[in-house]
C-alpha positions as CSV (number, residue, x, y, z in Angstrom):
1,M,20.7,29.6,-52.2
2,M,20.0,27.2,-49.3
3,K,23.0,26.8,-47.0
4,S,24.3,23.4,-46.0
5,T,24.3,22.1,-42.4
6,D,28.1,22.6,-42.2
7,Q,27.8,26.2,-43.4
8,K,25.0,27.0,-41.0
9,F,27.3,25.7,-38.2
10,F,30.2,27.9,-39.4
11,D,27.9,30.8,-39.7
12,K,26.9,30.4,-36.1
13,L,30.6,30.4,-35.0
14,N,31.5,33.3,-37.3
15,K,28.6,35.4,-35.9
16,Q,29.8,34.7,-32.4
17,Y,33.2,36.1,-33.1
18,A,32.1,39.1,-35.2
19,V,30.9,42.6,-34.5
20,P,27.3,43.1,-35.9
21,G,27.0,45.9,-38.4
22,E,28.8,47.6,-41.3
23,P,32.6,46.8,-41.6
24,R,34.9,49.6,-40.4
25,T,38.4,50.0,-41.9
26,A,40.0,52.4,-39.4
27,L,41.9,50.7,-36.6
28,A,40.6,53.0,-33.9
29,E,37.0,52.3,-34.9
30,C,37.6,48.6,-35.1
31,L,39.0,48.6,-31.6
32,A,36.3,50.7,-30.1
33,L,33.7,48.1,-31.2
34,Q,35.4,45.2,-29.4
35,K,34.5,43.9,-26.0
36,K,36.6,44.9,-23.1
37,T,37.6,41.3,-22.4
38,M,39.1,41.1,-25.8
39,L,41.0,44.4,-25.5
40,S,42.3,43.4,-22.0
41,Q,43.6,40.1,-23.3
42,L,45.3,41.8,-26.3
43,A,46.8,44.5,-24.1
44,S,48.2,41.7,-21.8
45,D,49.7,39.9,-24.8
46,L,51.3,43.0,-26.0
47,E,52.4,44.0,-22.5
48,V,50.8,47.5,-22.6
49,A,52.0,49.4,-19.6
50,G,49.3,50.3,-17.0
51,R,46.6,48.2,-18.7
52,S,45.1,46.9,-15.5
53,R,44.0,50.4,-14.6
54,M,42.5,51.3,-18.0
55,N,38.9,51.4,-18.9
56,K,37.6,50.2,-22.3
57,E,38.2,53.5,-24.1
58,E,41.7,53.8,-22.7
59,L,42.6,50.3,-23.7
60,A,41.4,50.9,-27.2
61,A,43.4,54.1,-27.5
62,A,46.6,52.4,-26.1
63,L,46.2,49.4,-28.5
64,S,45.7,51.7,-31.5
65,Q,49.3,52.7,-30.9
66,A,50.8,49.4,-29.7
67,L,49.4,47.5,-32.7
68,L,51.3,49.8,-35.1
69,E,54.7,48.7,-33.7
70,P,56.4,46.3,-36.1
71,K,57.2,43.8,-33.3
72,A,53.4,43.6,-32.5
73,I,52.6,42.7,-36.1
74,L,55.5,40.2,-36.5
75,R,54.7,38.6,-33.2
76,T,51.4,37.3,-34.7
77,M,52.8,36.7,-38.2
78,D,55.4,34.4,-36.7
79,V,52.9,31.8,-35.6
80,I,50.3,31.8,-38.4
81,N,50.1,28.7,-40.6
82,R,50.1,28.6,-44.4
83,T,46.3,28.9,-44.7
84,E,46.3,32.0,-42.5
85,R,49.2,33.4,-44.5
86,E,47.2,32.9,-47.7
87,L,44.3,34.8,-46.2
88,W,46.7,37.6,-45.1
89,E,48.0,38.0,-48.6
90,R,44.5,38.2,-49.9
91,L,43.7,40.9,-47.4
92,L,46.7,42.9,-48.4
93,K,45.3,43.1,-51.9
94,Q,41.7,43.5,-50.8
95,P,41.4,44.9,-47.2
96,V,37.7,44.0,-46.9
97,L,36.7,40.5,-47.8
98,E,33.0,39.6,-47.7
99,N,32.4,35.9,-47.9
100,D,30.1,33.3,-46.3
101,E,32.6,30.5,-46.7
102,F,35.2,31.5,-44.1
103,Y,35.4,29.5,-40.9
104,P,37.0,30.6,-37.6
105,S,40.2,28.5,-37.7
106,Q,41.2,30.4,-40.9
107,Y,41.4,33.7,-39.1
108,T,41.3,33.5,-35.3
109,I,45.0,33.8,-34.8
110,L,45.2,36.9,-36.9
111,Q,42.1,38.2,-35.1
112,N,43.4,37.4,-31.6
113,G,46.6,39.2,-32.5
114,G,44.6,42.4,-33.3
115,L,45.6,42.4,-37.0
116,I,42.2,41.7,-38.5
117,Y,38.6,42.3,-37.4
118,T,35.4,40.6,-38.3
119,F,31.9,42.0,-38.9
120,W,28.6,40.3,-39.5
121,Q,26.1,42.1,-41.8
122,E,23.2,40.8,-43.9
123,D,23.9,37.1,-43.0
124,K,27.5,37.4,-44.3
125,L,30.9,37.6,-42.7
126,A,33.3,40.5,-43.5
127,L,37.1,40.3,-42.7
128,V,38.8,43.7,-42.4
129,L,42.5,44.5,-42.4
130,P,42.7,48.1,-41.0
131,E,44.5,50.5,-43.3
132,E,47.0,51.7,-40.7
133,I,48.2,48.1,-40.0
134,R,48.5,47.4,-43.8
135,Q,50.6,50.5,-44.3
136,V,53.0,49.6,-41.5
137,Y,53.3,46.1,-42.7
138,E,54.0,47.1,-46.3
139,G,56.7,49.4,-45.2
140,L,58.8,46.6,-43.6
141,D,61.6,44.7,-45.2
142,L,60.5,41.2,-44.4
143,R,62.7,39.0,-46.7
144,E,64.8,37.6,-43.9
145,F,61.7,37.2,-41.7
146,W,59.8,35.2,-44.3
147,A,62.9,33.1,-45.0
148,K,63.0,32.1,-41.3
149,W,59.3,31.6,-41.3
150,E,59.5,29.1,-44.3
151,R,62.3,27.2,-42.6
152,Q,60.3,27.0,-39.3
153,H,57.2,25.8,-41.1
154,L,59.0,23.3,-43.2
155,I,60.1,21.7,-40.0
156,T,56.6,21.7,-38.5
157,D,55.2,20.4,-41.8
158,Y,57.5,17.4,-41.4
159,I,56.3,16.9,-37.8
160,A,52.6,17.1,-38.8
161,A,53.2,14.7,-41.7
162,A,55.0,12.2,-39.4
163,A,52.2,12.5,-36.8
164,N,49.5,11.9,-39.4
165,L,51.3,9.1,-41.3
166,Y,52.6,7.1,-38.3
167,G,50.4,8.2,-35.4
168,A,53.5,8.4,-33.3
169,C,57.0,9.0,-34.6
170,E,60.2,9.0,-32.6
171,R,61.7,12.5,-32.4
172,S,65.1,11.1,-33.4
173,K,63.6,9.4,-36.5
174,L,61.8,12.6,-37.5
175,L,65.1,14.5,-37.4
176,E,66.7,11.7,-39.5
177,I,64.0,11.9,-42.1
178,F,64.2,15.7,-42.3
179,N,68.0,15.7,-42.7
180,N,68.0,12.9,-45.3
181,Q,65.5,14.9,-47.5
182,N,66.8,18.4,-47.1
183,K,70.2,20.0,-48.0
184,E,70.3,22.3,-44.9
185,A,70.4,19.9,-41.9
186,A,68.5,20.7,-38.7
187,T,69.5,20.1,-35.2
188,D,67.4,18.4,-32.5
189,D,67.1,21.7,-30.7
190,E,65.9,23.5,-33.8
191,V,63.3,20.9,-34.6
192,T,62.1,20.8,-31.0
193,L,61.9,24.6,-30.6
194,A,60.0,25.0,-33.9
195,G,57.7,22.2,-33.0
196,L,56.8,23.5,-29.6
197,K,56.4,27.1,-30.8
198,L,53.7,26.2,-33.3
199,M,52.2,23.2,-31.5
200,Y,49.9,25.2,-29.1
201,P,48.4,27.7,-31.6
202,H,47.3,25.1,-34.1
203,R,47.2,21.7,-32.2
204,E,48.1,19.9,-35.5
205,Y,50.3,17.5,-33.5
206,L,51.5,16.9,-30.0
207,I,54.6,15.9,-28.1
208,Y,54.7,12.9,-25.8
209,E,57.9,11.8,-24.2
210,D,60.3,11.1,-27.1
211,Y,57.6,11.1,-29.7
212,W,55.7,13.5,-32.0
213,I,52.1,12.2,-32.0
214,S,48.8,12.7,-33.7
215,N,46.4,15.2,-32.2
216,Y,44.0,12.2,-32.2
217,F,45.6,11.4,-28.8
218,E,44.9,14.8,-27.3
219,D,42.3,13.5,-24.9
220,D,43.3,11.6,-21.8
221,D,41.0,8.7,-22.7
222,T,43.0,7.9,-25.8
223,R,46.3,7.3,-23.8
224,E,45.6,3.6,-23.6
225,E,45.3,3.5,-27.4
226,L,48.5,5.4,-27.7
227,A,50.3,2.9,-25.4
228,E,48.9,0.1,-27.6
229,L,50.1,1.8,-30.8
230,L,53.6,2.2,-29.4
231,E,53.7,-1.4,-28.4
232,L,52.3,-2.8,-31.7
233,S,54.6,-0.7,-33.9
234,R,57.7,-1.2,-31.8
235,N,60.7,-2.4,-33.8
236,K,58.9,-2.1,-37.2
237,P,60.5,-0.1,-39.9
238,Y,59.1,3.3,-41.0
239,Y,57.6,3.7,-44.4
240,I,59.3,6.9,-45.8
241,P,58.1,8.2,-49.1
242,P,59.9,10.8,-51.1
243,K,59.8,14.4,-49.8
244,T,56.9,15.7,-51.9
245,E,54.7,12.7,-51.0
246,F,55.8,12.8,-47.4
247,L,54.8,16.4,-47.0
248,R,51.3,15.8,-48.4
249,Y,50.6,14.0,-45.1
250,A,51.0,17.4,-43.3
251,D,47.3,17.8,-44.3
252,N,45.5,15.6,-41.9
253,L,42.7,15.0,-44.5
254,Y,45.2,13.7,-47.1
255,T,44.7,10.1,-48.1
256,P,46.3,8.7,-51.3
257,N,44.0,7.3,-53.9
258,T,44.6,3.6,-54.6
259,L,43.3,1.2,-57.2
260,Q,41.6,-0.7,-54.4
261,F,39.7,2.4,-53.2
262,E,38.6,3.2,-56.8
263,K,37.3,-0.4,-57.2
264,L,35.3,-0.1,-54.0
265,K,33.9,3.3,-55.0
266,T,33.0,1.9,-58.5
267,Y,31.2,-1.1,-57.0
268,V,29.3,1.0,-54.5
269,S,28.1,3.5,-57.2
270,R,27.1,0.7,-59.6
271,H,25.5,-1.8,-57.3
272,I,24.5,-0.1,-54.1
273,V,24.1,3.7,-54.3
274,R,23.1,5.4,-57.5
275,D,23.7,8.9,-56.1
276,R,27.3,9.6,-57.0
277,E,27.9,12.1,-54.1
278,L,26.5,9.6,-51.6
279,A,28.6,6.8,-53.0
280,E,31.7,8.8,-52.7
281,T,30.8,9.8,-49.1
282,V,30.3,6.2,-48.0
283,A,33.5,5.0,-49.8
284,D,35.5,7.8,-48.1
285,N,34.0,6.9,-44.7
286,I,35.0,3.3,-45.2
287,R,38.5,4.3,-46.3
288,L,38.9,6.4,-43.1
289,A,37.5,3.6,-40.9
290,S,39.9,1.2,-42.6
291,S,42.9,3.4,-41.9
292,M,41.8,3.5,-38.2
293,E,41.8,-0.4,-38.4
294,A,38.1,-0.9,-37.8
295,P,37.1,-4.6,-38.2
296,L,35.2,-5.7,-41.2
297,D,31.7,-5.6,-39.6
298,E,32.3,-2.0,-38.6
299,L,33.3,-1.1,-42.2
300,L,29.9,-2.6,-43.3
301,D,28.2,-0.5,-40.6
302,E,29.2,2.7,-42.5
303,F,26.3,1.9,-44.9
304,L,23.9,1.7,-41.9
305,Y,25.0,5.0,-40.6
306,L,23.8,6.5,-43.9
307,D,20.5,4.5,-43.8
308,I,21.7,2.3,-46.7
309,E,20.4,-1.3,-46.3
310,L,22.5,-4.1,-47.9
311,S,21.4,-7.3,-49.4
312,E,23.3,-10.6,-48.9
313,Q,24.4,-10.4,-52.5
314,Q,25.7,-6.9,-52.0
315,I,27.6,-7.9,-48.9
316,D,29.2,-10.9,-50.7
317,G,30.3,-8.5,-53.4
318,L,31.7,-6.0,-50.9
319,L,33.7,-8.4,-48.6
320,P,36.6,-9.1,-51.0
321,L,36.8,-5.4,-51.9
322,L,36.9,-4.4,-48.2
323,V,39.6,-7.0,-47.5
324,E,41.6,-5.8,-50.5
325,L,41.2,-2.1,-49.4
326,R,42.4,-2.9,-45.9
327,N,45.4,-4.9,-47.0
328,N,46.5,-1.9,-49.1
329,T,45.8,0.8,-46.6
330,R,48.6,2.6,-44.7
331,L,48.3,1.8,-41.0
332,W,49.7,3.4,-37.9
333,T,50.5,0.0,-36.4
334,N,52.7,-0.7,-39.4
335,R,54.4,2.7,-39.2
336,G,52.8,3.8,-42.5
337,Y,53.3,0.5,-44.4
338,T,50.3,-1.3,-45.8
339,P,49.8,-4.9,-44.7
340,V,50.8,-6.1,-48.2
341,E,54.0,-4.0,-48.1
342,M,54.8,-5.2,-44.6
343,R,54.3,-8.8,-45.7
344,N,56.8,-8.3,-48.5
345,L,59.4,-7.0,-46.1
346,F,59.5,-10.2,-44.1
347,T,59.8,-13.9,-44.8
348,P,57.2,-16.3,-43.5
349,P,56.1,-16.9,-40.8
350,A,57.1,-13.4,-39.6
351,A,55.3,-12.0,-42.5
352,L,51.9,-13.2,-41.4
353,L,52.3,-11.7,-37.9
354,A,53.8,-8.4,-39.1
355,A,51.4,-7.8,-42.0
356,R,48.1,-8.3,-40.1
357,P,46.6,-5.3,-38.4
358,M,44.0,-5.6,-35.6
359,G,40.6,-7.0,-36.5
360,T,41.1,-7.6,-40.2
361,M,40.5,-10.6,-42.4
362,V,43.4,-11.9,-44.4
363,K,42.9,-12.2,-48.1
364,P,43.0,-15.9,-49.2
365,D,46.4,-15.6,-51.0
366,F,48.0,-14.5,-47.7
367,A,47.1,-17.9,-46.2
368,R,49.3,-19.8,-48.6
369,N,52.4,-18.3,-47.0
370,A,51.8,-20.0,-43.6
371,A,49.4,-22.3,-41.9
372,V,46.9,-20.5,-39.6
373,P,46.4,-22.4,-36.3
374,K,42.9,-23.1,-35.1
375,V,42.1,-20.8,-32.2
376,G,39.4,-20.8,-29.6
377,R,37.2,-17.7,-29.4
378,N,38.5,-16.8,-25.9
379,D,42.2,-17.5,-26.8
380,P,44.6,-14.6,-27.7
381,C,44.1,-13.7,-31.4
382,P,47.0,-15.0,-33.6
383,C,47.3,-11.7,-35.4
384,G,49.2,-10.3,-32.5
385,S,46.8,-7.6,-31.5
386,G,46.7,-8.8,-27.8
387,K,42.9,-9.0,-28.0
388,K,40.7,-12.1,-27.6
389,H,40.1,-13.9,-30.9
390,K,36.3,-13.3,-30.6
391,K,36.8,-9.5,-30.3
392,C,39.4,-9.3,-33.1
393,C,39.7,-11.4,-36.2
394,G,37.1,-13.9,-35.0
395,A,34.5,-11.2,-35.0
396,V,34.7,-10.7,-38.7
397,V,35.5,-14.1,-40.2
398,K,32.4,-15.7,-41.9
399,E,32.0,-19.4,-41.2
């Protein structure tokens, strides 16, 4: 079977991290095959005495003992996420897993902790849990450990969900949401310690002053965007769904299906792209771009990126669907509310200002709520984005 481009990319990464050859299941053999740099780092993490004077063979021998200490095993288990825990549970049942669908982020924390090892043979990755480590782990009473782990990860799931849903969430607000949705209240210190502890291994969210923020803002060149988001969302209420729905946003790929999205997807598949998979891809890309508040012309560009040319008739059919999709998309600048929901929270004329995100066209029925002033193209845009009209709403309105 021919591999996809994505799978070829992951194969390249997996091969880079793996030892070539047949999988070994004894801990000493696994360690002996590792590079000295890896052994030295692991010995440093485990604070092996005299490690700086050891050669490769001595490091492997010392680690074969140190890794069988319960504290060494639990040190790594404490910071794995739910995906890695699922993999660990699979390895306990089947200590050698051969599969070409693994990717490094699923196992690198377990691997860097010296608990599992990877091998590359016959164009396939094998993950190995050494028998000695498995025996030590299964001899431990971990009921209290896993109860604390669940509590810690529930907190960080809330942090990740808030970061993904709002882009930036005040730490005090996150604590309030958590305590309102859970019987066992958390303290600010508990949330902060759990958040910091798991932030660096996984980078699913970040901390910035008094906010938990999306990892989208990890690079320094996004700080201006972050400042703009904080300004545009200031004093707006937070959209807070029930617990089950709120926690779905801990997955940064989660986007709720809406009627407007289904209508767009149906139109694309019936009138523009006959290939169902391609139609779903372009619709998903448009939904993502809409959630990032791309203007209408950039939403249409999603077709060009996939070499799909549009006729005037197709564009005319798309425009109202794109506007409807945008007006029902959850936006960071609205603290998770859609423009339609935000409009309904306010009375005109505040509604028009609060409901409109940057660079969007307002659906005609919005205009009945308030008169829209005539604006020069170099004047500030009336939507409140702070941009010039020609670079915001004026860039997408068809005359």
